[in-house]
N, C-alpha and C positions, 0 to 999 in steps of 0.2 A: 386352390386356396393361396392367397397372397398375404404375406406378412406386411404389416404396416412398417414402412421405412421411417426411421427417426429423421425428422427434417434436418438435413445436413447443416443448413445454416444455423439452426438452433443448437445442434450438437457442437458445431465448431465454434460458436460464439462463446462456449464455455472453455474453449481452448485459448480466447484472446486473454523410527517408531518408538512413540513413547507410550506410557500407560494410558489406557482408556479411562474415561470417567465411568462411574458405576452405571449399570443399566437403570432406566427410568422406572422399571417395575420388576418385581420378583416373579420369574416364571416358575410355575409349579407343575407344568405339563412336560413329561419326557419327550424330547424332540431330537430328530436326526436330519442331517443334510448330506447331500452328495453333490460335489462340484469338481471342477478342474483344480489342479494343485498349484497354480502359479501364485505369486506373492499377493496380488490383489485379493484373491479369494482367501488367503491365509489371514490377512488383516481384518477382512470383513467377518469371517467366521469367528475369529478371536473376539471381535466386538460382540457378536451374537452370544458367545459363551459367557460374557459378563452377566447375562440375565439368569444363568443357572439352568440345570436340567437339559443341557444341549450337548450333542456330540456331532462333530463334523468329520466327514470322510473326504479328504482331498486326494483326488485320484485322476491322473491324466487319461485313464481309460473310462472316464465317466460316461462318455457318449455311447459306449457299447453297453454299459451296465444299467443306465437309467431306464431304458424302455421296459425291461423285465422287472426291475425293482419297483417301478411305479405301477406296473400292471398287476402286481400282487395285491391281494385284498385281505387285510389292510396293506397299504403300500409300505415298503421297507424303509422309506424315507419320507419325511414331511415336506422338506424344502429341497428343490433342485436348483443347482446353479447351471444356467443355460446360456447359449448365445443365439443369434438369429438363425443360424443353421441347425444347431443341435436341438432346438425346441420343436422342430417340425414332426419328428416321429412321435413325440408325446402328444402333440395336438391331434395328429391323425388317429392315434389310438384312444383318444378321449380320456387320458389318464391324468390330466391337470385340470384344475377348477378355475372358473372365472373369479376375478378378484374385485369386482365392482363394489360389492357390499363392504368389503374390508377397506378398500380405498376410501370410500365415503366415510367410514367410521374412524379410521386411523391415519389416513394418508394426506392430511392437510399440508404437510411439508413437501410432498412430492411435486415435481414440476411436470408439465404436459409431456416433455420429451422423454420422461421416464416411463410413461404409461404405454405399454405395447398392446394395441388393440387388434383383435381378430374378429371380423364380422360384427364390429361395434362393441365388443366386450373386452375388458382389460384382462389379458391372460398372463402378463408378465410385468415385472417392474425392473427397468434397466438401471444399472449402477455406473457403467462406464462405456466409453467407446474404445475400440481396439482396431488395430490394423498391423499388417506386416510392413515394415519399412526398413530402409538401409541403416545399419549400425556399422561403424567402422572405427578402427584404431587411428585416432587423429594424430597420434605421435608418429606412427609408422608412415602414414601417408605424407606427413610433413617432412620427415627425415629423407624420404625418397623423392620429394618434390612432385608428388601426385596430387592433383586437385580432387576434391570430393566428387565421385562419379554421380552423374545424373541420369544415365541411361544404362541399359544392360551391356551395350557395346563398350561403354567406358568402364563398367565394372570389370569386364573380361580383360580389357587392356591393362587396367590397374593390377588385376590378379596376376597377369603374366610378369609384370615388373616386380611384384612382391615375391613371386616364386623364384625369380632369378636372383633376388637379393638374399634369399634364405633366412630372413629374419624371423619367420614363424614356420611351424610345421606345414600348415595348409593356408593358402591365401583366403579361401572361402569356406564358410559353413553353409549348410542348407538343410531345411526340414524335409528330407527326402525319404523318410521312413515309409516302407511299403504300406499302403492303405490310405487312410484319410489324409495324412500329411502329404504324401506324394501327389494325390489327386489335387490337393489345394495348390501345390506349386504350379501345376499345369493350368489350373483355373486362373491364377494370378497372371501368368504370362499370356494366356489366350485372350483375356480381357484387355491386357496391355496392347495387344495387336488389334484391338477393336472387334474381336470375334463375337458372334452371336451363336449361342449354344444350340438353339433349336430352330427348326423351320416350322411349317404348318403341321398341326396335329401332334405336337410334342415330339416330332421326329428329330433325331440328333443331327448336328451339323458341325462336326469338329474335324472330319477328315478332309481338310482343305488347306490352302496356303497358310492361313493363320494358325491352324493346328500344327502344321509342319514347322512353321517358324518357332512356335513355342517349344516344340521338342528339340529343335536345333540348339536353342539357348540352354535347355536343361542338360543336353549332352555336353555342351561346351563347358558348363559349370563343373561337371564331374571331374574334369582334368585337374582342377585346382582344389578339390575337396578330399577329405578323409576317404580312403577306399571303402570304408564301411558305411557309406552314406545311406544305404537302404535300411539301416537301423537308426538313422539320425532323426530324432524328433526335436521339439522345441527345447526340452530340458538338456538334451545332448549338445545342441548348439550353444545354449546359454553357458553350459559348463566349459565348452571349448573356448569361448570368449574369456570367461573368468580365469581360466588357467593359462591364458596367453598363447593358445595354440592356433588361433585364427585371427585374421585381420578384418574381415568383412562378412556380413550376412544380412539377408532380408528376413528379419526376425520380428516377432510380435512386440508391439509397444508395451504390453503387459510384462515383458521381461526386462525392460530398460532399467528399472530400479535395482535389479539384481547385479548389474554391472558395477554399481557403487556400494555394494554391501561389503564392508570391510571384513566381515566375519568369514566370507567365502570367496572374495574376488581379489585377484592379484593385479587387476587393471583399473582400480578405482580412479576416476577422473580422466581416463584415457579413451573411453569409447564415446564417440559423438553420434548424434542422431540426425538423419537427413531423410528427405522424402524417398518413397519407393522408387527404384530405377524405372525410367520410362520404357515402355515398349514403343512401337512405331506410332501409337496414337494416345495412349493413356498410361498413367502409373500402373505398374504391374503388381497390383494388390487389390484387396477388397476391404470395405469398411464394415465393421461388426459392432454389435453391442453385446455386453454381458449383463446378466441380471438373474432374478429369481422367479421361480414358479412354485406353486403349491400342488401337492398330490391331490387328486380327486378322491382317492380311496383312503380317507381319514375322516374322523369325526369333525363336526363343526367347531367343537371346543378346541380340538388340536389345530385346526386350520387357523382359528383366531389367534391362538397363542403363537403359532408359527409365523404368522404375518407380523405380529408385534415384535417378535424376536428378530425377524429379518430386517425390519425397519431400523431397529437399534443398531444392527450391523452396517447399515447404509445411511447413517446420519451425518450431520455436519461435524460432530465431535470426532467421528472416525476419520473424516477427511482432513480435519485440522491436524490430527496426529500422524497422518500418512499421506500428505498432500501429493508427493511425487511418486507414490506407489502405483497410481492408476491415472487415467485421463477421465476423471470422474464427471458424471452427469448430475452430481449432487451439489446443492447450494453450499457455497463456502470454498469451492475448489479454485485455486489460483494456479493457472498454467505456468509450468516451469520449463527448463531446458529439455527435460525428458519427454515432453509432449511435442517437441518441434517436428519430429519425423511424421507422426500421424497427422498433425495439422497441415504440414506441407503436402502430404499425399492427398488429403481431402481437397485442399485448395487447388491442386493441379488436376482435379477431376476424377479421382479414384471412384470406382463404382461400388455400391453396396453389394454384399454377398447376395446372390440371387436365390433366396430361399423359396423352394416349392417342392412338391412331391416328385415331379419328374427330375428336377435338378438334384435332389438327394440321391436318386437312383443313379444318375449319371456320375455324380461325385464318387459313389461307391465303385462303379465299374472302372472309372479312371484310376482310382487307387489300387484296384486289383490288377489292372492290365498294363500300366505304364512301365513296370520294371522289365517286361519282356524286351522293350526297346533299349533300355539303358544297359541291360546285360548282353545285348547282341543276339538274343534269341529270335527277334523279329525286326524287320526294317520299320521305318517310321510310318509309312502308309498302311502297312499290314496291321501294325499295332493299333492305329486309330480306327481302321475298318473293323477289327475284331472287337474293340471297345464299343463301337456303335452297335454292332450286332448283339453283343451281350446286353447292352442297354435296352434294345428293342424287345428282347425276350423278357427281361425283368419288368419292363414298363407295361407290356401286355398282361403279364400276370397281375400287376398292380392295378390294371384297368385305366391307365392314363394314355395308352396308345391302342388304337383299334387294330 
């Protein structure tokens, strides 16, 4: 099964908090949503709540919780916040419903780039694009006479100079938390090297020069990071930036607005956005979208109300009030400085996250196995060989490898 990739040109053409207006209708159906907890989801679900009878769960562990919650009958949530990678388990389990009838009835304001189609059916509505890209303390680099890095070699050179200066606790932050985050870091770097994850028959192909090169960069990064990097997720790195503890990180674009949140950031106006550092061939990142799905195990009346509430959260009024909180795919968005890093990464040829059932399995095994290399329990080649073996076992059980 292949997910439809949002046309990059279309998505990137859209790249060239105050009170919300009241909801356009009064919702009388009790509804719940489960999504990630970053700021874009907060403003979207706040707008949904204007309609009444709505409760949002913002949870960074959403990807682990959604499959079981949506498999319940009735589903524990009506609306799911997903991305192109995290939607796959819900699709495979058949726990989300097609949206074509609701799009036809209520979706006149939606653009084609927002409609995510699987086998010809609309299964999700996208609200924004997202990517990990370089964020850096412009003031620190300027003071030390360092140009904004454009490659991982330059990032590491800059980190060495920053470490020598002692101006921050750690030159680098990284989303190296064991599990999904750690796997994603390898994926970014492997794609940056021009790697291909699979050969014939969905067999893995990461234990090679490109895989070893990715691991070499990951190990080099750890020299300049908080020693507790294996518990470091996006929120951890965001807070390190906000507290003035780090100078650079390849962090999600959806976290950019938090750098200038005067209520919680000590570095307002000091963090600049740039394209993801280059590997030997491509930017070391992936292009994502975030959007909504509806649970299959709910009544038609609940689904209809949920779709209307979701659209209220993703309308032009929300964008006008929160323009810089996301890189919106919603009409009315005006690209600002915070979108520069994602736009630069896409323009330099960053690849979409390769969503598929085999890839989801490989991502899981990468997240489970890479820490053995970083902690010194295994060498690089053994680590990658063991990850490939674990993938083959899991992929056979899933029926995607013979």
